[in-house]
N, C-alpha and C positions, 0 to 999 in steps of 0.2 A: 383135783378140783373140789372134792368133798371136804377136804381138810380146810381149804380157804373159806368155804361156806360155814363150817363149824366155828372158825375163829371169828367171823363177822357176827354170828348170832350170839356168841359168848360175850363179845364186847358190848353189845346192846343191853345186856342183862345186869349191868351195874357191878357191884362187888361180889356177887355170888354166881360164879360161872357154873353153867350146867343147869340152872334153874330158870324156868320161864316166868315171865311176869304174869300174875293172876289178873286177868282183865275185868272180871266181875267186881272184885274188890276195888280196883282202880276206878272203874266207872262210878260206883257208889260214892267213893271218896271225892271224885270230881263234882258230882251232882250235889253233894252235901254243902259245898261252899256257896254257890248262888242261892240255893234253897235256904241256907242258914241266914243269908243276908235279907232275903225277901220275906220269907215266912218262917219264923223261928221254930215252930213245932216240927215242920218238915225237916229242918236242918238237924234238930235233935234226933229225930228218928233215923235219918239217913246216916248221920255221924255214928250213932251207936251200932246200927246194922253194919256199916262199913268196918268198924273196929272188930266186931264179932266175926264177920266173914274173913277178914284178913288174918285174925288170930287162928281161925280154924284151919286155914290152908298155909300157914307159914312154914311148915316142914316140907311141903311139896313144891311151893312156888316162892318167887321173890315178891314179897308183899310190902316192902318198906315204903314205896311211893304211895300205895293205896292207904296204908295205915296212917302215914303222915298227913295225907289230904283229908282223911276222915277226922283226925284229931283237930286239924285246922277248921274244918266245917263245924265240928261240935263246939269249939271255942267261940267261933263267930256267932253261932246261934245262941249260945249262953249270953254273950255280950249283947246281942240283939234283944233277948228277953229282958235282961236287966235294964237296958235303955228304955224298952217299952213300958216296964213297970214304973220306972222313974218318971217318965213323961206323963203317964196317966195320973200320977199323984201330984204332979206339979200344977 
């Protein structure tokens, strides 16, 4: 019975079996996307913090999803900042 449970948990971890997903980095990455769209400075902060957190724990945990979401949130907040500056000068 334990062998079946181990196989199920390893299937959920993506391409790195034996590593658990780091939930703090994933949470920050998820939060950086809507914050980057609504308030650009908070997206910058959460995106950078998410990248740093995920890089810090990449040896112990599977951090690819959190890292990717943090990058997306950071890019969206950069685009939001550029659009805001453009619209303020227009």
